[in-house]
N, C-alpha and C positions, 0 to 999 in steps of 0.2 A: 566490285565489292569494296575496294579500298576507298573509292570516292564516296560511297554511301556511308561508310564508317566515319570518314572525315566530316561529312555533312552532319551526321548525328552528334558528333563530338562538338561541333561548333554550336549547334542548337542547344545542347546541354549546358554549355559554358557561356551563354549569351550575357549573363550578368556577372561573370567572374572577372572583375577588373582590379581587385585589390586583395592580396593574400591576407592582409591584416584583418579584413572583415570576414574571414572564413568562420563558419560555425559548424563544428563537427557534431556528429550524432552522439559521440561519447560525452561531449560537454553538455549536450542537452539532457542526456540521461543522468549525468552527475548532478546537474542543476535541479532536475526534477526531484531527485532524492533529497538533496540538501535543502531545498526550499519547499518541500511538501508541508502543507499547513499543519499537519499533525506530528511533524518530526520532533517538535519540542515535547510532545507527549512522552517520548522515550526517557528524557531526563526526569520528567515528573514521575514516571513509573519507577525509575531507579530510586528516587527519593522515597516513594511509598514503600518500596521493598526494604530500604534501609530502616525506615521507621518501624515496619512490621517485625523485622528481625530484632531490632532493639527492644520492642515490646515483648517479644518472646523471651529474650534473655533476662528481662526484668523479673520474670517469674522465679528466678533463682535468687533474687535479692530479698532480704528480710522485709516483711510488710509491717509497718508501724502505724498504729492509729491511736489518737488521743480521744478519750471519751469522758464524759461527765454526766451525771444524772442526779436528780433530787426528787424524792417522793414523800408523800404524806399518806398514811393509812389510818383508816378509821378505828381499827382494832389491832391489838398486839397480844401476844401470848403472855399470860400472867404466871409468874412463879412465886407463889406465896404458900410455901409448904409449912405445916405445923411441926417444925423441927427445932430442937434447941440450938441456939446461937445462929439461926438462919434468918437473916433480915429480909429475904426475898429479892427478887430482881425486877427492877422497873425498866422495861424496854421502852425506848422512845418511839413516838408515833412518826416522827420525821426521820428521814434517812437521806444521806448525801454521800456521793462517791465520785472521785476523780482518779482516773487511772490511764496507764499506757499499755496497749496490747502489742505484742511483738510475735510474729510468726515466721519461721524459716523453713522452707521446703527442703527436705532431705532426699526424697525420692518421689518423682511425679509420674512414674510408669511410662516414661518415654514421650509424654505429651509435648513437652517443649521442643524437642528435636523434630517431631512431626509437624508442629506448627510452623517451624522454620522452613521445612521442606514444602509445606503447603503454600507459604508466602512466595517462595522461589518459583514454584510451579505456576502460580497465578501470574507472576511477572513474566514467565516464559510464554504463556499464552498471549498476553498483551503484546509482547515484543513480536511474536510470530504473526499476530493479526496485523500489526503495523507494517511489517515487511510485505505482507500480501497486499495491503492497500497501496503501498508504494509501487509494487510490481504492476498493479492494474493501471495506475496513473502513468507509469513509464510506457506501458503498452499503448496508451492513448497518445503519448508524446511521439512515439515511433511512427504511428499512423499519420499524425499531423505533420511530422517532418517530411515524410514522403508525399503527403498531399501538397505541401508547398513546392517540393521539387517537381512534381508532376504538373502543377499549374504553371510554373516557370517554363518548363519544357514545352507545354502547349502554347504558351505565349510566344516562345521563340519560333515555333513552327508557323504560327499565324503571321509573325513579323516577316519570316522568310517568304511566305506566300505573298504578303503585301509588297515586298521588294520585287518579286517576280512580276506581280501585277502592275506595279508602277512602270517597270521597263516596257511591258507590253502596251500600256496606255500611250506612252511616249512614241513608241514605234508605230502604233496604229494611227495616231494623229498625223504623223508624216505620211503614212499610207493613204490616209483620207484625202490629203492634199493632192496625192498622185492619182486618186480615183480608184485605188485598189481596195480600200476599205470604206465602209459607210459610217455615218454618224451614229447609227444604231449600235454598231459594233463597239464604238468608243464608250457610249453611254452605258452599255451593259457591263463593260469592265469597270467603269466608274461606280456603278451601283454595287457591284461586288466588292469594290474597294471600301465603300462605306460600311458594308456588312462586316468586313474584316476588322475595320477600325472599331466598330461597336463590340465585336467579340473580344478584341484585345483589351478594351476598356473594362468589359465585364470580368475578364480574367484578372486584371489589375485589382479590381475591387475584391474579388474572391481571395486573391493573395493577401491583401491587407487584413481581411477577416481571419484568414488562416494564421497569419503571423500573430494577431492579437490572441487567438486561442492558444497558440503555442507558448506565447509569453505567460499566459495564465497557468498553463500546465507546468512549465519549467520554472516559473517564478523569476525569470531574468528578462531584462530588456533586450529586444532584438531589433537591430536597425533594418529598415526596409531594403537596403542594398547589401545586406549580409549574404555571403556566399554559402550556399548549401551544397555539400559534397555529394555528387551523384555516385561516387565510389565508396560511400560510407560503409556499405556492407562488407567490402573487401578489406577495409582498413581497421575494422574493429578487432581489438585484442580479445581472444577467446581463451578460456581456461577449461579444465576438465569439467565434465557434466556434474552438477551438484544436485542435491536433493531439492525438489521443488517446494516452494513456499506453501503451496496448498496442502501438501502432505506434512510439512513441518508443523503447520498449525494444528492439524488433527492429532499428530503425535504428541504435541504439547498438551492438548486437551486430555489425551489418554494418561499422560504423566500426572496431570492435575487430579484426575479421578483416582489414580494409584495413591497419591498423597492423601486425598480425602479418605480413602479406604483405610490406609494405615493409621490415620488420626482417629478414625471411628473405632478401630480395633483397640487403640490405647485407652479409650474412654473408660473401659471397665477394669483397667489395671489398678491395683491398690496404690495408695499414696501414703507417704510418711512425712510428718512435719514436727518440728519442735516449736513450742510456744511458751510464752511467759507473759505475766501481767504484774504490774507494780503500780501502787498509787496510795491515796489517802481515803479513808472511809470513816463515816460517822453513822452509826457505831462501827466498830471494826468488823468488816464482813467475814473475817476468818475466825474471830474470837467472839463467841456468843455472849460472853460475860463482860466484854469490854465496851462500856458506853461512851468512852472518850474518842476524840478524833485521833486516829492512829494510822501509821503507815503499815503497808502490807505488801506481800509479793507471793507469787506462785509460779512454778515452771513445770513443764511436762512434755510428753510426746504424744502425738495424736496419730492414730492409724485409721485409715478409711478405705473401705472396699465394698463395692456393690456387686455381689456375685450373681445376682439375678435381676434383669430389667424387663422381664416378660417379653423377651425376644425382640425388643425394640432395636438393639444394635444389630442383631442378625438380619432383621428386615431392611435396615438401612444399608447393610453390606450387600444384600441382594439387589437393592435399587442401584447402587453404584456399579455392581457387576453388569446389570442389564444396560446401564448407560454406556459402559465401556464396550459392550457388545454392539450397541447401536453405532458408536463411533467407528468400530471396526468395519461395519457394513458401509458406513460413509466413506471410509478410506478405500475400500475395495472399489466402490463406485467412482470415487475421485480418480484413482489410478486408471480405471477403464476410460473415463472421459478424457484424461490427460493424454493417454496413448492414442485415442481416436483423434484428438486435436493434432497431435504430432504427426500422425499418418496423413491427415488431411493437408497440413502445411507442406509436408515433404512431397505429396502428390502434386500439389499446385506448383511447387518449385520445378518439378520435372515437366509439368504441362507448359509452364511459361517459357522454359528453356527451348522446348520444341516450337512453340508459337513464335518466338523471336527469330529462330532460324528461318521460318517461313516468311516472317515479316520482312527480313532483309532481302529475300529474293523478290517479294512483291514490290518493295520500295524501288529496287533496281529497275524493274519493268515499268513502274509508274513514272519514274524520272525520265526514262528513255521515251516513253509515249508522250509525256508532257513536252519534252524538248522537240520532238518531231512535230507536235501540234503547234508549237511556237513558230516553227519555220513555215508550216502550212498556213497559219493565220496571216503571217506577214506577206505571203505570196497570194493571198486571197483564195486559197483552195478550200478552207473551212471558214465558218463564221465564228464569232466570239463565243457563242453558246457552246460550241463544240470544245473550244479551248478551255472555257471555264469549267466544263464538266471534267476534263482531264486534270486540271489544276486542283479541283476539289477532291478527286479520287486520290491524287498524290498526297494531298494534305491529310485525308482520312487515313491513309496507310501510315504516314508518319505519326499521326496522333495515336493510332492503335499500337504502334510499336513503342511509343513513349509510355503508354499505359501498361503494356506488358512488361517493360523493363522496370518501371516503378514497382509494379506488383511483385515481380521476381525478387528484386532487392529487398523490398519490405518483408516478404515472406522468409527470405534468408535470415534477416535480422530477427524477425519474430520467432523463428525456430531456435536461434541461439538464446534469445531472451526467455523463451518457453523452457529451455533446458537449464536456465540459470548459468550460462556459460560466458556472459559478457563481462569483461573487465573495464571499468570506467572510473 
């Protein structure tokens, strides 16, 4: 068994020749997050939030407007009363007015505070959505990381078989000169050697494609000779289980509906504001008998309240409550699906652990059978076809074990990532 483990370790580290070129899974996850194309959206969202909050606060500042108007009317009221010493009033047909309006909110019924909370809840939804997007991309990065690992391990197994085959070809050529083996035996081994070389070349091309995809996912350049750690699952730093991004997004949506509901409820609250107007008018707009250009001003307090809106607010509140109930159902379904996914991954981890135990026993037997068939081939007891069959069976056992180990480690990492427990 110790020999088998040593062989597997050598195959897994076939490309590990420089520690400086190592590429940990943690660094890939970190790069995936930092270089996510939409990560800059977070800074833009914060800017939008700041502007929305500033706009909300502006509601408490005085509103100033400068206005001017000029009119001409076809008729005016005539005051020509038959009274002693009353000369009458000649009102002008033309009128002009320039003035400044000022309004200061004194009480807004809580609208401004709710508008601020609404802006913050919108930002929270956008932030939670971004985190979920990053989580999905990281999941793809994890899968691709282990795809590269598996491809390299498969290539190492193929190269190991190629080395064994080259040794047998050399020994069979010597046996052919001694009349123990035939030319057919040598040619069959050489044909299999060509197949192995082709398989290795295909794996090399697959690896290059996988590295390109991982570069796109992580946003970082990856050298072809970079070392991928086959012990990445054991080296990850984990933390306590956190609330999942999927549920955080739904909770943020519920909070947004709460903010919308509170804002809607404030719309019918009374408001109180002070106002003032000052300007020049011709004739004086406040003095009916002053026909000259004259300054004027007025100040006051305005109270506004709409006690009845024909149940429009009540209907809108019911709509928001129904939407909140729908999100509650989505959350229940999401929790169910997340629990099912977690159980599935945990089950696969147990399954692969048992399969790997069987793999090691099978590999031990396959290696012994192949070594025995090598001796029999050199002695002329069996033909090359028999040896190639045993070599292929050993190769299949090693490939199956590499697949199971890659799937086991990937599922372990996926389980930690699923629970939001990875520190990177």
